[in-house]
ZADO-787843 format. One line per 10 residues: for each residue x, y, z of N, C-alpha, C. Coordinates in Angstrom, 1 decimal. Layout:
<nodes>
X/Y/Z/X/Y/Z/X/Y/Z | ... $
</nodes>
This chain:
<nodes>
-33.6/32.3/-47.9/-34.0/31.2/-47.0/-34.2/31.8/-45.6 | -33.3/32.7/-45.2/-33.5/33.3/-43.9/-34.8/34.1/-43.8 | -35.2/34.7/-44.9/-36.5/35.4/-44.9/-37.6/34.5/-44.7 | -37.6/33.4/-45.4/-38.7/32.4/-45.3/-38.8/31.8/-43.9 | -37.6/31.5/-43.3/-37.6/31.0/-41.9/-38.1/32.0/-41.0 | -37.8/33.3/-41.2/-38.3/34.4/-40.3/-39.8/34.4/-40.4 | -40.4/34.3/-41.6/-41.8/34.4/-41.8/-42.5/33.2/-41.1 | -42.0/32.0/-41.3/-42.5/30.8/-40.7/-42.6/31.0/-39.2 | -41.4/31.4/-38.6/-41.3/31.6/-37.2/-42.3/32.7/-36.7 | -42.5/33.7/-37.5/-43.4/34.8/-37.1/-44.9/34.3/-37.1 $
-45.2/33.5/-38.1/-46.6/32.9/-38.2/-46.8/32.0/-37.0 | -45.9/31.1/-36.6/-46.0/30.2/-35.5/-46.2/31.0/-34.2 | -45.4/32.1/-34.1/-45.5/32.9/-32.9/-46.9/33.5/-32.7 | -47.4/34.1/-33.9/-48.7/34.7/-33.8/-49.8/33.7/-33.5 | -49.7/32.5/-34.1/-50.7/31.5/-33.8/-50.7/31.1/-32.4 | -49.5/30.9/-31.8/-49.3/30.5/-30.4/-49.9/31.6/-29.5 | -49.6/32.9/-29.9/-50.2/34.0/-29.1/-51.7/34.0/-29.1 | -52.3/33.8/-30.3/-53.7/33.8/-30.4/-54.3/32.7/-29.6 | -53.7/31.5/-29.7/-54.2/30.3/-28.9/-54.1/30.6/-27.4 | -53.1/31.3/-27.0/-52.9/31.6/-25.6/-54.0/32.5/-25.1 $
-54.5/33.4/-26.0/-55.6/34.3/-25.6/-56.9/33.6/-25.5 | -57.1/32.4/-26.1/-58.3/31.7/-26.1/-58.3/30.7/-25.0 | -59.5/30.3/-24.5/-59.7/29.4/-23.5/-60.5/28.2/-24.0 | -59.8/27.0/-24.0/-60.5/25.8/-24.4/-61.0/25.1/-23.1 | -62.3/24.7/-23.1/-62.9/24.1/-22.0/-63.7/22.8/-22.4 | -63.6/21.8/-21.6/-64.4/20.6/-21.8/-65.5/20.7/-20.7 | -66.7/20.7/-21.2/-67.9/20.8/-20.4/-68.8/19.6/-20.5 | -69.4/19.1/-19.4/-70.3/18.0/-19.5/-71.6/18.3/-18.7 | -72.7/17.8/-19.3/-74.0/17.9/-18.6/-74.4/16.4/-18.4 | -74.8/16.0/-17.2/-75.1/14.6/-17.0/-76.2/14.4/-16.0 $
-77.3/13.9/-16.4/-78.4/13.5/-15.5/-78.0/12.1/-15.0 | -77.6/12.0/-13.7/-77.1/10.7/-13.2/-78.1/9.8/-12.6 | -79.4/10.2/-12.6/-80.5/9.3/-12.2/-80.2/8.7/-10.8 | -79.9/9.5/-9.8/-79.6/9.2/-8.5/-78.5/8.1/-8.4 | -77.5/8.1/-9.3/-76.4/7.2/-9.2/-76.8/5.7/-9.6 | -77.8/5.6/-10.5/-78.3/4.2/-10.8/-78.6/4.2/-12.3 | -78.5/3.0/-12.9/-78.9/2.8/-14.3/-80.4/2.6/-14.3 | -80.9/2.4/-15.5/-82.4/2.3/-15.7/-83.0/1.1/-14.9 | -82.2/0.1/-14.6/-82.6/-1.0/-13.8/-82.4/-0.9/-12.3 | -82.0/0.3/-11.9/-81.8/0.7/-10.5/-80.6/0.0/-9.9 $
-79.7/-0.4/-10.8/-78.4/-0.9/-10.3/-77.5/0.3/-9.9 | -76.9/0.3/-8.8/-76.0/1.4/-8.3/-74.8/1.4/-9.2 | -74.6/2.6/-9.9/-73.5/2.7/-10.8/-72.7/4.0/-10.5 | -72.8/4.5/-9.3/-72.2/5.8/-9.0/-70.7/5.8/-9.2 | -70.0/4.8/-8.7/-68.6/4.7/-8.9/-68.2/4.7/-10.3 | -68.9/3.9/-11.1/-68.7/3.8/-12.6/-68.8/5.2/-13.2 | -69.8/5.9/-12.8/-70.0/7.3/-13.3/-68.8/8.1/-13.0 | -68.3/8.0/-11.7/-67.2/8.8/-11.3/-65.9/8.5/-12.1 | -65.6/7.2/-12.3/-64.4/6.8/-13.1/-64.6/7.2/-14.6 | -65.8/7.2/-15.1/-66.1/7.6/-16.5/-65.8/9.1/-16.6 $
-66.3/9.9/-15.7/-66.1/11.3/-15.7/-64.6/11.6/-15.6 | -63.9/11.0/-14.7/-62.5/11.2/-14.6/-61.7/10.9/-15.9 | -62.2/9.8/-16.6/-61.5/9.4/-17.9/-61.8/10.4/-18.9 | -63.0/11.1/-18.9/-63.3/12.1/-19.9/-62.6/13.4/-19.7 | -62.1/13.6/-18.5/-61.3/14.8/-18.1/-62.0/16.1/-18.4 | -63.2/16.3/-18.0/-63.8/17.6/-18.2/-63.3/18.7/-17.3 | -63.5/19.9/-17.6/-63.1/21.0/-16.8/-64.3/21.3/-15.7 | -65.5/21.2/-16.2/-66.7/21.5/-15.3/-67.8/20.5/-15.8 | -68.5/20.0/-14.8/-69.6/19.1/-15.0/-70.9/19.6/-14.3 | -72.0/19.7/-15.0/-73.3/20.0/-14.4/-74.0/18.7/-14.2 $
-74.5/18.4/-13.0/-75.1/17.1/-12.7/-76.6/17.3/-12.2 | -77.5/16.5/-12.7/-78.9/16.5/-12.3/-79.3/15.2/-11.7 | -80.4/15.2/-10.9/-80.9/14.0/-10.2/-79.8/13.4/-9.3 | -79.3/14.3/-8.4/-78.3/13.9/-7.4/-78.9/13.6/-6.1 | -78.6/12.5/-5.4/-79.0/12.2/-4.1/-77.9/12.6/-3.1 | -78.3/13.0/-1.9/-77.4/13.3/-0.8/-77.9/12.6/0.4 | -77.3/11.5/0.9/-77.7/10.8/2.1/-79.1/10.3/2.0 | -79.6/9.9/0.9/-80.9/9.3/0.7/-80.9/7.8/0.9 | -82.0/7.3/1.4/-82.1/5.8/1.7/-82.0/5.0/0.4 | -82.6/5.4/-0.7/-82.6/4.6/-1.9/-81.2/4.5/-2.5 $
-80.3/5.4/-2.2/-79.0/5.3/-2.8/-77.9/5.0/-1.7 | -78.4/4.3/-0.6/-77.4/3.8/0.4/-76.9/4.9/1.3 | -77.6/6.0/1.5/-77.1/7.0/2.4/-75.7/7.6/2.1 | -75.5/7.6/0.8/-74.2/8.1/0.3/-74.3/9.6/-0.1 | -73.4/10.4/0.3/-73.3/11.8/-0.2/-72.7/11.7/-1.6 | -73.5/11.7/-2.7/-73.1/11.4/-4.0/-72.1/12.4/-4.6 | -72.3/13.7/-4.3/-71.4/14.7/-4.8/-70.0/14.5/-4.2 | -70.0/14.2/-2.9/-68.7/14.0/-2.2/-68.0/12.8/-2.8 | -68.7/11.7/-3.0/-68.1/10.5/-3.6/-67.5/10.8/-5.0 | -68.3/11.5/-5.8/-67.8/11.7/-7.2/-66.6/12.6/-7.1 $
-66.6/13.6/-6.2/-65.4/14.4/-6.0/-64.2/13.6/-5.6 | -64.4/12.7/-4.7/-63.3/11.8/-4.3/-62.7/11.0/-5.4 | -63.5/10.5/-6.3/-63.1/9.7/-7.4/-62.4/10.5/-8.5 | -62.9/11.7/-8.8/-62.4/12.5/-9.8/-61.3/13.5/-9.4 | -61.2/13.8/-8.1/-60.3/14.8/-7.6/-60.7/16.2/-7.9 | -62.0/16.4/-8.1/-62.5/17.7/-8.5/-63.2/18.4/-7.3 | -63.3/19.7/-7.4/-64.1/20.5/-6.4/-65.6/20.2/-6.7 | -66.4/20.4/-5.7/-67.8/20.1/-5.9/-68.7/21.1/-5.2 | -70.0/21.2/-5.6/-71.0/21.9/-4.9/-72.3/21.2/-5.2 | -73.3/21.4/-4.2/-74.6/20.7/-4.3/-75.6/21.7/-3.7 $
-76.8/21.8/-4.4/-77.9/22.4/-3.8/-79.1/21.5/-3.9 | -80.0/21.6/-2.9/-81.1/20.6/-2.9/-82.4/21.2/-3.5 | -83.1/20.3/-4.1/-84.5/20.7/-4.5/-85.4/20.6/-3.3 | -85.4/19.5/-2.6/-86.3/19.3/-1.5/-85.7/18.1/-0.7 | -86.1/17.9/0.6/-85.7/16.8/1.4/-86.3/15.5/0.8 | -85.5/14.4/0.9/-86.0/13.2/0.3/-85.4/12.0/1.1 | -86.2/11.1/1.5/-85.8/9.8/2.2/-84.6/10.0/3.2 | -84.8/10.9/4.1/-83.8/11.2/5.1/-82.6/12.0/4.7 | -82.6/12.4/3.4/-81.5/13.3/2.9/-82.1/14.4/2.0 | -81.5/14.5/0.9/-81.9/15.6/0.0/-81.7/15.2/-1.5 $
-82.5/15.7/-2.4/-82.4/15.5/-3.8/-82.2/16.8/-4.5 | -81.2/16.8/-5.5/-81.0/18.1/-6.1/-80.0/18.0/-7.3 | -79.2/19.1/-7.5/-78.3/19.2/-8.6/-76.9/19.6/-8.0 | -75.9/19.3/-8.8/-74.5/19.6/-8.4/-73.6/19.9/-9.5 | -72.4/20.4/-9.1/-71.4/20.6/-10.1/-70.0/20.0/-9.6 | -69.2/19.6/-10.6/-67.9/19.2/-10.3/-67.0/20.2/-11.1 | -65.9/20.6/-10.6/-65.0/21.5/-11.3/-63.5/21.3/-11.0 | -62.7/21.4/-12.0/-61.3/21.4/-11.8/-60.8/22.6/-11.0 | -61.6/23.7/-11.1/-61.2/24.9/-10.6/-62.1/25.2/-9.3 | -61.5/26.0/-8.4/-62.3/26.3/-7.2/-63.7/26.9/-7.5 $
-64.6/26.4/-6.7/-66.0/26.9/-6.9/-66.3/27.9/-5.8 | -66.8/29.1/-6.2/-67.1/30.1/-5.2/-68.5/30.7/-5.4 | -69.0/31.4/-4.4/-70.3/32.1/-4.6/-71.4/31.2/-5.1 | -71.6/30.0/-4.4/-72.6/29.1/-4.8/-74.0/29.6/-4.4 | -74.9/29.7/-5.3/-76.2/30.3/-5.0/-77.3/29.4/-5.6 | -78.2/28.9/-4.7/-79.4/28.2/-5.2/-80.5/29.3/-5.6 | -81.1/29.0/-6.8/-82.3/29.8/-7.2/-83.5/28.9/-7.4 | -84.6/29.3/-6.8/-85.8/28.5/-6.8/-86.5/28.6/-8.1 | -86.9/27.4/-8.7/-87.8/27.4/-9.8/-89.1/26.8/-9.4 | -90.2/27.5/-9.7/-91.5/27.0/-9.3/-91.9/25.8/-10.0 $
-92.7/25.0/-9.3/-93.5/23.9/-9.9/-94.9/24.3/-9.8 | -95.5/24.7/-11.0/-96.8/25.1/-11.0/-97.8/24.0/-10.6 | -97.5/22.8/-11.0/-98.3/21.7/-10.5/-97.4/20.9/-9.5 | -97.3/21.3/-8.3/-96.4/20.7/-7.3/-96.9/19.4/-6.9 | -95.9/18.6/-6.4/-96.2/17.3/-5.9/-97.0/17.3/-4.6 | -97.3/16.2/-4.0/-98.1/16.1/-2.8/-97.5/16.9/-1.6 | -96.2/17.1/-1.6/-95.5/17.9/-0.6/-95.3/19.4/-1.0 | -95.8/19.7/-2.2/-95.6/21.1/-2.6/-94.1/21.4/-2.9 | -93.3/20.5/-3.5/-91.9/20.7/-3.7/-91.7/21.8/-4.7 | -90.5/22.4/-4.6/-90.0/23.3/-5.6/-88.7/22.6/-6.1 $
-88.1/23.2/-7.1/-86.7/22.7/-7.5/-85.8/23.9/-7.6 | -84.5/23.6/-7.6/-83.5/24.7/-7.6/-82.6/24.6/-8.8 | -82.1/25.8/-9.2/-81.0/25.9/-10.1/-79.8/26.1/-9.2 | -78.6/25.7/-9.7/-77.4/25.9/-9.0/-76.6/26.9/-9.8 | -76.3/28.1/-9.2/-75.4/29.1/-9.8/-74.1/29.1/-9.0 | -73.0/29.2/-9.7/-71.7/29.3/-9.0/-70.7/30.1/-9.9 | -69.9/30.9/-9.3/-68.8/31.6/-10.0/-67.6/30.7/-9.9 | -67.0/30.5/-11.0/-65.8/29.7/-11.1/-64.7/30.5/-11.8 | -63.5/30.6/-11.2/-62.4/31.3/-11.7/-61.5/30.4/-12.5 | -61.4/30.7/-13.8/-60.5/29.9/-14.7/-59.4/30.7/-15.2 $
-58.2/30.5/-14.8/-57.1/31.3/-15.2/-57.3/32.8/-15.1 | -57.7/33.2/-13.9/-57.9/34.6/-13.6/-59.2/35.2/-14.2 | -60.0/34.4/-14.8/-61.2/34.9/-15.5/-62.4/34.2/-14.8 | -63.4/35.0/-14.3/-64.6/34.5/-13.7/-65.6/34.1/-14.8 | -66.3/33.0/-14.6/-67.5/32.7/-15.4/-68.6/32.3/-14.4 | -69.8/32.5/-14.9/-71.0/32.0/-14.1/-71.4/30.7/-14.7 | -71.3/29.6/-13.9/-71.8/28.3/-14.3/-73.1/28.0/-13.6 | -74.0/27.4/-14.4/-75.3/27.1/-13.8/-75.7/25.7/-14.3 | -76.5/25.0/-13.5/-77.1/23.7/-13.9/-78.5/23.7/-13.4 | -79.4/23.0/-14.2/-80.8/23.0/-13.8/-81.4/21.7/-14.3 $
-82.6/21.4/-13.8/-83.4/20.2/-14.2/-84.8/20.7/-14.3 | -85.3/21.0/-15.5/-86.6/21.5/-15.8/-87.7/20.4/-15.7 | -88.9/20.9/-15.6/-90.1/19.9/-15.4/-90.2/19.0/-16.6 | -90.5/17.8/-16.4/-90.7/16.8/-17.5/-92.1/16.6/-17.8 | -93.0/17.1/-17.0/-94.4/16.6/-17.1/-95.4/17.8/-17.4 | -95.0/19.0/-17.3/-95.9/20.1/-17.4/-95.3/21.2/-18.2 | -95.8/21.5/-19.4/-95.3/22.5/-20.3/-95.3/23.9/-19.7 | -96.4/24.2/-19.0/-96.6/25.5/-18.4/-95.5/25.8/-17.3 | -95.2/24.7/-16.5/-94.2/24.8/-15.5/-92.8/25.0/-16.2 | -92.6/24.3/-17.2/-91.3/24.4/-17.9/-91.1/25.8/-18.5 $
-92.2/26.3/-19.1/-92.1/27.7/-19.7/-91.8/28.7/-18.6 | -92.5/28.5/-17.5/-92.2/29.4/-16.3/-90.8/29.3/-15.9 | -90.2/28.1/-15.8/-88.9/27.9/-15.4/-87.9/28.6/-16.4 | -88.2/28.5/-17.7/-87.3/29.2/-18.6/-87.3/30.7/-18.4 | -88.5/31.3/-18.2/-88.6/32.7/-17.9/-87.9/33.1/-16.6 | -88.0/32.3/-15.6/-87.3/32.5/-14.3/-85.8/32.5/-14.5 | -85.3/31.5/-15.3/-83.9/31.4/-15.6/-83.4/32.6/-16.3 | -84.1/33.1/-17.3/-83.7/34.3/-18.0/-83.7/35.5/-17.1 | -84.6/35.5/-16.2/-84.7/36.7/-15.3/-83.4/36.6/-14.4 | -83.1/35.5/-13.8/-81.9/35.4/-13.0/-80.7/35.8/-13.7 $
-80.6/35.4/-15.0/-79.4/35.7/-15.8/-79.3/37.1/-16.2 | -80.4/37.8/-16.3/-80.5/39.1/-16.8/-79.7/40.2/-16.0 | -79.5/39.9/-14.7/-78.7/40.8/-13.9/-77.3/40.5/-13.8 | -76.8/39.5/-14.6/-75.5/39.0/-14.5/-74.6/39.6/-15.5 | -73.3/40.0/-15.2/-72.4/40.6/-16.1/-71.3/39.6/-16.5 | -71.3/38.4/-16.0/-70.2/37.5/-16.3/-70.6/36.6/-17.5 | -69.6/36.0/-18.2/-69.9/35.0/-19.2/-70.6/33.8/-18.5 | -71.6/33.3/-19.2/-72.4/32.2/-18.6/-72.2/30.9/-19.4 | -72.1/29.8/-18.7/-72.2/28.5/-19.2/-73.4/27.8/-18.5 | -74.4/27.4/-19.2/-75.6/26.9/-18.6/-75.8/25.4/-19.1 $
-76.0/24.5/-18.1/-76.1/23.1/-18.4/-77.4/22.6/-17.8 | -77.9/21.5/-18.4/-79.1/20.9/-17.7/-79.8/19.9/-18.5 | -80.6/19.1/-17.8/-81.6/18.3/-18.4/-82.9/19.2/-18.4 | -83.2/19.6/-19.6/-84.3/20.6/-19.8/-85.6/19.9/-20.2 | -85.6/18.6/-20.4/-86.8/17.8/-20.6/-87.7/18.4/-21.7 | -87.0/18.9/-22.8/-87.7/19.3/-24.0/-86.7/19.3/-25.1 | -87.2/19.0/-26.3/-86.3/18.9/-27.5/-86.1/20.3/-28.1 | -85.1/20.5/-28.9/-84.8/21.9/-29.4/-85.9/22.6/-30.2 | -86.9/21.8/-30.7/-88.0/22.4/-31.5/-89.1/23.0/-30.6 | -89.1/22.7/-29.3/-90.1/23.1/-28.4/-90.0/24.6/-28.1 $
-91.2/25.2/-28.0/-91.2/26.7/-27.9/-90.3/27.3/-26.8 | -90.4/26.6/-25.6/-89.7/27.2/-24.4/-88.2/27.0/-24.6 | -87.7/26.0/-25.3/-86.3/25.9/-25.6/-85.8/26.9/-26.6 | -86.7/27.1/-27.6/-86.4/28.1/-28.6/-86.3/29.5/-28.0 | -87.1/29.8/-27.0/-87.0/31.1/-26.3/-85.7/31.2/-25.5 | -85.3/30.1/-24.8/-84.1/30.1/-24.1/-82.9/30.3/-25.1 | -83.0/29.7/-26.3/-81.9/29.8/-27.2/-81.9/31.2/-28.0 | -82.9/32.0/-27.7/-82.8/33.4/-28.2/-81.9/34.2/-27.4 | -81.6/33.8/-26.2/-80.8/34.5/-25.2/-79.4/33.8/-24.9 | -79.4/32.5/-25.1/-78.2/31.7/-24.9/-77.8/30.9/-26.2 $
-76.6/30.8/-26.5/-76.1/30.2/-27.7/-75.9/28.7/-27.5 | -76.5/27.9/-28.4/-76.3/26.4/-28.3/-74.9/26.0/-28.7 | -74.4/25.0/-28.1/-73.1/24.4/-28.5/-73.3/23.2/-29.4 | -74.6/22.9/-29.7/-74.9/21.7/-30.5/-75.9/22.0/-31.6 | -75.5/22.4/-32.7/-76.4/22.7/-33.8/-76.9/21.4/-34.5 | -76.3/20.3/-34.2/-76.7/19.0/-34.8/-77.8/18.3/-34.0 | -78.0/18.7/-32.7/-79.0/18.1/-31.9/-78.7/16.6/-31.5 | -77.5/16.5/-30.9/-77.1/15.1/-30.5/-78.1/14.5/-29.5 | -78.5/13.3/-29.8/-79.5/12.7/-28.9/-78.9/12.2/-27.6 | -79.7/12.3/-26.5/-79.1/12.0/-25.2/-80.1/11.1/-24.4 $
-81.3/10.8/-24.9/-82.2/10.1/-24.1/-83.1/9.2/-25.0 | -83.5/8.0/-24.5/-82.9/7.3/-23.4/-81.5/6.7/-23.7 | -80.9/6.2/-22.7/-79.5/5.8/-22.9/-79.3/4.6/-23.8 | -80.3/3.7/-23.8/-80.1/2.5/-24.6/-80.3/2.7/-26.1 | -81.4/3.4/-26.5/-81.6/3.8/-27.9/-82.0/5.3/-27.9 | -81.0/6.2/-27.9/-81.3/7.6/-27.8/-82.0/8.1/-29.0 | -83.2/8.7/-28.8/-84.0/9.2/-29.9/-84.3/10.7/-29.8 | -83.9/11.3/-28.7/-84.2/12.7/-28.6/-83.1/13.4/-27.8 | -83.0/14.7/-28.0/-82.1/15.6/-27.2/-82.9/16.3/-26.2 | -82.5/16.1/-24.9/-83.1/16.9/-23.8/-82.1/17.4/-22.9 $
-80.8/17.2/-23.1/-79.7/17.6/-22.3/-78.9/18.6/-23.1 | -78.5/19.7/-22.4/-78.0/20.9/-23.1/-76.7/21.5/-22.4 | -75.9/22.1/-23.2/-74.9/23.1/-22.8/-75.1/24.3/-23.6 | -75.4/25.4/-23.0/-75.6/26.7/-23.6/-74.6/27.7/-23.1 | -74.3/28.7/-23.9/-73.4/29.8/-23.4/-73.9/31.2/-23.8 | -73.3/32.2/-23.1/-73.6/33.5/-23.4/-73.3/33.9/-24.9 | -74.2/34.6/-25.5/-73.9/35.0/-26.9/-72.5/35.8/-27.0 | -71.7/35.5/-28.0/-70.5/36.3/-28.2/-69.3/35.8/-27.5 | -69.4/34.8/-26.6/-68.2/34.3/-25.8/-67.6/33.1/-26.5 | -68.3/32.5/-27.5/-67.9/31.3/-28.1/-67.1/31.6/-29.3 $
-65.8/31.3/-29.3/-64.9/31.5/-30.5/-65.2/30.4/-31.5 | -65.2/29.2/-31.1/-65.7/28.1/-32.0/-65.9/26.8/-31.2 | -66.6/25.9/-31.8/-66.9/24.6/-31.2/-65.8/23.6/-31.8 | -65.2/22.8/-30.9/-64.3/21.8/-31.3/-65.0/20.5/-31.5 | -65.9/20.1/-30.5/-66.5/18.8/-30.6/-67.7/18.7/-29.6 | -68.7/18.0/-30.1/-69.8/17.7/-29.1/-70.0/16.2/-29.3 | -70.5/15.5/-28.2/-70.7/14.1/-28.2/-71.6/13.7/-27.1 | -72.2/12.5/-27.2/-72.9/11.9/-26.1/-72.4/10.4/-26.0 | -71.4/10.2/-25.3/-70.8/8.9/-25.2/-71.8/7.8/-24.8 | -71.7/6.7/-25.5/-72.7/5.6/-25.2/-72.3/4.7/-24.0 $
-72.6/5.3/-22.9/-72.4/4.6/-21.6/-73.7/4.5/-20.9 | -73.9/3.4/-20.2/-75.2/3.0/-19.7/-75.3/3.0/-18.2 | -74.7/4.0/-17.5/-74.7/4.1/-16.1/-75.9/4.8/-15.5 | -76.6/5.5/-16.4/-77.9/6.3/-16.1/-78.9/6.0/-17.1 | -80.1/6.6/-17.0/-81.1/6.4/-18.1/-80.8/7.5/-19.1 | -79.9/8.5/-18.9/-79.5/9.5/-19.9/-78.1/9.2/-20.3 | -77.7/9.7/-21.5/-76.3/9.7/-21.9/-75.7/11.1/-21.4 | -74.5/11.1/-21.0/-73.8/12.4/-20.8/-73.7/13.2/-22.1 | -73.9/14.5/-22.0/-73.6/15.3/-23.1/-72.4/16.1/-22.9 | -71.4/16.1/-23.8/-70.1/16.7/-23.7/-69.9/17.7/-24.8 $
-69.3/18.8/-24.5/-68.9/19.8/-25.5/-67.5/20.3/-25.2 | -66.7/20.3/-26.2/-65.4/21.0/-26.1/-65.4/22.3/-26.8 | -65.3/23.4/-26.1/-65.5/24.7/-26.7/-64.3/25.6/-26.5 | -64.1/26.5/-27.4/-63.1/27.5/-27.3/-63.7/28.9/-27.1 | -63.4/29.5/-25.9/-64.0/30.8/-25.6/-63.1/31.9/-26.1 | -63.6/33.0/-26.4/-62.9/34.2/-26.8/-62.0/34.7/-25.7 $
</nodes>
């Protein structure tokens, strides 16, 4: 009996040790549609409380307003950080309505080395706008990761293909584990997404639909990671909440 008890205790100890060596993270990617639902009702606070309830470690956010007229001159990232109690960062695509329009991140862990990277718009708007990716180094339990979020072109395939190539170029000089999130405005079968997934591993082999929010019929929101850093997937989901025209995409992952 003592021998059996010893074996059981040993197995429990080994499993506990192995779990301690792994890192479980809850990641979310959410296009927040400038803090409004598809009917342009302001839902920013509801989004914030929803994110808090989901308890993610890091969130990549797209279509974020900062002090814009259409969204009531609110610094949306600051407001979401106030509600969730998380750290935040924002980079702008371009000036808009007296403020700026861009992408952001929320993180339970301090955000450092925030760097915007420009993605070209081959068919630029009337003001010749470009868009930005947000790169940030986040330290999680003494381990640095590179977290990125992006919003690729919805209307021009050539632009989107160029943005994928630029993204891969930016990542090629990086030695840190990568978590990449974004509204990529293309389904997994599209050529440019397949190219991206030759270099980054998907967290969602089932293709969970994320758009539109009311009757989601396609996946255009993603969480991708560096090859080799994913020990296993625990869960992916797109909660049916209608605060934006997109559903949030969530992944619970275990890193090696």
